[in-house]
Wavefront OBJ file of the C-alpha trace (Angstrom):
o trace
v 0.000 0.000 0.000
v 1.383 3.406 -0.988
v 2.234 5.835 1.766
v 0.115 9.017 2.129
v 3.043 11.093 0.926
v 3.489 8.918 -2.167
v -0.236 9.072 -2.925
v -0.215 12.857 -2.558
v 2.750 13.072 -4.912
v 0.975 10.922 -7.503
v -2.179 13.056 -7.278
v -0.190 16.297 -7.543
v 1.673 14.973 -10.579
v -1.578 13.872 -12.224
v -3.160 17.287 -11.612
v -0.117 19.003 -13.098
v -0.370 16.863 -16.230
v -4.092 17.623 -16.565
v -3.568 21.380 -16.124
v -0.683 21.381 -18.602
v -2.773 19.477 -21.144
v -5.749 21.800 -20.728
v -3.560 24.877 -21.086
v -1.870 23.609 -24.235
v -5.186 22.470 -25.694
v -6.893 25.837 -25.203
v -4.022 28.165 -26.066
v -4.336 29.882 -29.436
v -1.357 30.999 -31.452
v -1.319 33.488 -34.307
v 1.379 31.455 -36.055
v -0.955 28.448 -36.089
v -4.180 30.252 -36.951
v -3.269 33.085 -39.344
v -1.149 34.076 -42.325
v 0.126 37.603 -42.862
v -0.966 38.361 -46.419
v 0.296 41.833 -47.247
v 2.165 44.847 -45.913
v 5.830 44.031 -46.633
v 6.815 43.599 -42.993
v 4.279 46.038 -41.538
v 2.343 43.158 -39.964
v 4.143 41.271 -37.209
v 3.474 38.286 -34.969
v 5.134 38.827 -31.594
v 5.453 37.362 -28.089
v 5.740 33.748 -29.273
v 2.535 34.040 -31.265
v 0.401 35.692 -28.566
v 0.255 39.141 -30.184
v -0.252 40.363 -33.746
v 0.195 43.980 -34.844
v -0.759 45.737 -38.073
v 0.764 49.055 -39.089
v 0.081 51.705 -41.698
v 2.334 54.357 -43.145
v 2.110 56.520 -46.252
v 3.480 53.742 -48.455
v 1.220 50.881 -47.369
v -1.086 49.314 -44.836
v -1.059 45.634 -43.869
v -3.316 42.651 -43.321
v -3.753 39.004 -42.382
v -6.204 36.155 -42.887
v -7.096 32.913 -41.133
v -5.650 29.632 -42.303
v -9.048 28.007 -41.760
v -12.383 28.608 -43.413
v -15.487 28.474 -41.227
v -19.140 27.708 -41.919
v -20.831 29.051 -38.774
v -19.047 29.864 -35.581
v -18.693 31.844 -32.399
v -15.525 33.828 -32.933
v -13.770 36.250 -30.563
v -10.817 38.575 -31.069
v -9.378 41.205 -28.776
v -8.311 44.429 -30.486
v -6.623 47.615 -29.338
v -7.149 50.297 -31.961
v -4.881 53.021 -33.356
v -4.485 55.687 -30.632
v -4.333 59.466 -30.954
v -5.162 61.125 -34.248
v -6.389 58.152 -36.262
v -8.446 60.197 -38.736
v -8.519 58.662 -42.218
v -7.564 55.170 -41.045
v -9.779 52.104 -41.089
v -9.178 48.920 -39.109
v -11.286 46.193 -40.706
v -12.007 42.855 -39.032
v -14.439 40.610 -40.876
v -15.494 37.234 -42.222
v -15.781 36.828 -45.985
v -16.170 34.198 -48.681
v -14.895 34.489 -52.259
v -16.538 35.100 -55.617
v -18.970 37.601 -57.141
v -21.852 36.504 -54.890
v -19.843 36.472 -51.686
v -21.061 36.551 -48.091
v -19.466 38.855 -45.534
v -19.857 39.881 -41.876
v -18.084 43.156 -41.065
v -16.616 45.055 -38.172
v -14.892 48.250 -39.389
v -13.413 50.829 -37.043
v -13.317 54.316 -38.551
v -10.599 56.503 -37.068
v -11.080 60.076 -35.932
v -9.296 63.161 -34.648
v -7.791 62.968 -31.168
v -10.521 63.286 -28.585
v -13.329 62.396 -30.999
v -14.844 58.912 -30.786
v -14.192 56.035 -33.125
v -17.142 54.901 -35.223
v -17.816 51.165 -35.263
v -19.304 50.321 -38.661
v -21.076 46.972 -39.164
v -22.480 45.379 -42.306
v -23.793 42.024 -43.534
v -23.453 40.876 -47.155
v -25.369 37.913 -48.525
v -24.904 36.689 -52.107
v -22.934 39.829 -52.946
v -25.488 42.300 -51.604
v -24.711 44.498 -48.618
v -26.129 47.972 -47.900
v -27.075 46.854 -44.392
v -24.965 49.287 -42.407
v -25.386 50.046 -38.740
v -22.923 52.360 -36.995
v -22.166 52.909 -33.332
v -20.087 54.903 -30.932
v -18.472 52.844 -28.182
v -18.957 53.425 -24.448
v -15.209 53.287 -23.769
v -11.916 54.344 -25.347
v -11.031 51.440 -27.699
v -7.419 52.656 -27.964
v -6.580 52.534 -24.239
v -6.786 48.769 -23.824
v -7.829 45.537 -25.511
v -11.545 44.821 -25.913
v -13.280 41.705 -27.216
v -15.193 41.909 -30.507
v -17.296 38.825 -31.222
v -19.380 37.375 -34.019
v -21.925 34.641 -33.359
v -22.977 33.203 -36.711
v -25.411 30.311 -36.728
v -28.134 29.246 -39.178
v -30.757 31.444 -37.476
v -28.943 34.714 -36.784
v -25.760 36.780 -36.705
v -25.011 38.616 -33.453
v -22.287 41.269 -33.165
v -21.022 41.773 -29.591
v -18.499 43.984 -27.812
v -17.107 42.732 -24.490
v -20.027 40.326 -24.317
v -22.659 43.022 -24.896
v -24.687 42.494 -28.084
v -24.851 45.552 -30.326
v -26.576 44.130 -33.398
v -28.633 41.122 -34.437
v -29.253 40.160 -38.073
v -31.870 37.427 -38.231
v -32.363 34.839 -40.941
v -35.220 36.280 -43.017
v -35.199 33.784 -45.876
v -38.905 33.223 -45.244
v -39.551 36.727 -46.649
v -37.037 36.453 -49.479
v -33.886 37.868 -47.849
v -30.752 35.789 -48.555
v -28.829 34.713 -45.454
v -25.167 33.651 -45.252
v -25.356 29.910 -44.687
v -23.817 28.043 -47.615
v -20.420 29.671 -48.244
v -17.506 29.057 -45.874
v -15.672 32.219 -44.867
v -12.197 33.135 -43.733
v -11.384 35.742 -41.105
v -9.615 38.803 -42.487
v -8.222 41.942 -40.941
v -6.451 44.965 -42.367
v -5.327 48.456 -41.445
v -5.475 50.852 -44.384
v -5.845 54.459 -45.480
v -9.391 55.473 -46.425
v -9.228 59.235 -45.976
v -11.395 59.750 -49.060
v -14.419 58.653 -46.982
v -13.638 57.315 -43.516
v -13.675 60.460 -41.365
v -16.496 62.971 -41.778
v -17.144 61.793 -45.294
v -13.538 62.399 -46.358
v -13.299 65.973 -45.087
v -10.596 65.045 -42.566
v -7.444 63.606 -44.116
v -4.808 61.306 -42.653
v -2.038 63.158 -40.829
v 1.011 61.243 -41.993
v 3.225 62.976 -39.438
v 1.542 60.642 -36.916
v 2.582 57.496 -38.814
v 3.158 54.652 -38.370
v -0.332 53.872 -37.119
v -0.615 50.557 -35.249
v -3.494 48.272 -34.217
v -2.944 45.231 -31.992
v -4.649 41.827 -31.703
v -4.620 39.058 -29.121
v -6.677 36.165 -27.640
v -8.282 34.889 -30.817
v -10.814 32.170 -30.032
v -12.688 30.006 -32.520
v -13.078 26.911 -30.354
v -16.832 27.041 -31.004
v -16.691 27.206 -34.775
v -17.191 24.796 -37.632
v -13.991 24.479 -39.662
v -14.672 23.796 -43.330
v -12.122 21.612 -45.054
v -12.237 19.458 -48.208
v -15.968 19.967 -48.565
v -16.964 18.942 -45.047
v -17.540 20.587 -41.679
v -15.778 19.725 -38.433
v -19.152 20.066 -36.706
v -20.428 16.899 -38.344
v -17.389 14.884 -37.317
v -17.873 12.478 -34.438
v -14.418 13.439 -33.210
v -15.164 17.162 -33.077
v -15.837 18.775 -29.724
v -18.306 21.012 -31.573
v -20.584 18.023 -32.132
v -20.903 17.210 -28.444
v -24.130 18.030 -26.656
v -22.473 20.846 -24.728
v -20.245 22.127 -27.497
v -22.891 22.858 -30.112
v -25.283 24.983 -28.040
v -24.107 28.081 -29.921
v -25.538 26.620 -33.151
v -29.019 27.422 -31.862
v -28.101 30.256 -29.494
v -30.325 33.308 -29.342
v -30.520 36.425 -27.192
v -32.090 35.845 -23.794
v -34.147 38.581 -22.128
v -31.124 40.121 -20.400
v -29.155 40.252 -23.652
v -32.132 41.758 -25.455
v -32.250 44.548 -22.873
v -28.518 45.189 -23.293
v -28.970 45.282 -27.068
v -31.750 47.866 -26.684
v -29.529 49.916 -24.355
v -26.716 50.033 -26.906
v -29.013 50.828 -29.806
v -30.831 53.556 -27.863
v -27.689 55.256 -26.575
v -24.857 54.524 -29.006
v -26.284 53.753 -32.453
v -25.656 56.666 -34.821
v -26.825 55.161 -38.138
v -29.311 52.425 -39.025
v -30.111 51.593 -42.642
v -33.524 50.376 -41.500
v -34.556 53.936 -40.602
v -33.045 55.672 -43.645
v -36.169 56.221 -45.743
v -34.415 58.747 -48.009
v -31.908 56.102 -49.028
v -34.650 53.612 -49.913
v -37.398 55.649 -51.624
v -39.013 52.462 -52.955
v -39.398 51.179 -49.412
v -37.122 49.906 -46.641
v -35.500 46.464 -47.084
v -37.901 43.680 -46.085
v -35.842 42.476 -43.109
v -36.371 45.906 -41.512
v -39.992 45.003 -40.837
v -39.027 42.040 -38.644
v -39.210 42.540 -34.897
l 1 2 3 4 5 6 7 8 9 10 11 12 13 14 15 16 17 18 19 20 21 22 23 24 25 26 27 28 29 30 31 32 33 34 35 36 37 38 39 40 41 42 43 44 45 46 47 48 49 50 51 52 53 54 55 56 57 58 59 60 61 62 63 64 65 66 67 68 69 70 71 72 73 74 75 76 77 78 79 80 81 82 83 84 85 86 87 88 89 90 91 92 93 94 95 96 97 98 99 100 101 102 103 104 105 106 107 108 109 110 111 112 113 114 115 116 117 118 119 120 121 122 123 124 125 126 127 128 129 130 131 132 133 134 135 136 137 138 139 140 141 142 143 144 145 146 147 148 149 150 151 152 153 154 155 156 157 158 159 160 161 162 163 164 165 166 167 168 169 170 171 172 173 174 175 176 177 178 179 180 181 182 183 184 185 186 187 188 189 190 191 192 193 194 195 196 197 198 199 200 201 202 203 204 205 206 207 208 209 210 211 212 213 214 215 216 217 218 219 220 221 222 223 224 225 226 227 228 229 230 231 232 233 234 235 236 237 238 239 240 241 242 243 244 245 246 247 248 249 250 251 252 253 254 255 256 257 258 259 260 261 262 263 264 265 266 267 268 269 270 271 272 273 274 275 276 277 278 279 280 281 282 283 284 285 286 287 288 289 290 291 292 293 294
């Protein structure tokens, strides 16, 4: 019979192995998950893969994309945006498929003069058609620290969230003839680029290149609850995928509970600055049909 001290040592060793396994299993790494696609050295992966930075100067911006394609998912990324005078710059973080009838789910952060708030621009494209913009101010300074920007995309809805607070819901309205992104796998893309012809006050405020280089930072990417699309099949249908377990696939039917609906209303009442569904001048023939859904 093992002595108490030997038993304790065995238990401690076993716990250490379990903790080490769990840590390695859950840790994400930008080297593993993403490819830098453009920028000629202006995009960098740092801190052993824990941090990614994009930079912009007068010659070029920079960007990256995910190695994997996804067909539905709950995807988080922490961003810290360009500080100071970021007027004219756009930091884009989005999901997109390829082709002329592509699907796309957008976060775009429109820079501004020092002291003026960023504008968070969102859009949803389905079968190549967008024009579904909603824009928001944020209730914090997105340049002072990292904040989590999330997309929940399942067959029933797309929910945009910031630090766990939903800011927008786009529901599947195929029943009234509105295409919904559900058949085309998408990659994650991000870029930092100059858009001073439109980004800040309709292009009136130009990029101040004396402030360059402009830098945005990324960390803590999480797509553990996402369906990876590879060779024509989804990881969510694999018996070996954690996403197919009874606990792991709850997000595939997730919807806003009453508390989340109240938080969504709070954001939209206090921080929404543009909503295509209320822009009657833009749609003289009538608002898009999904705007009539509750």
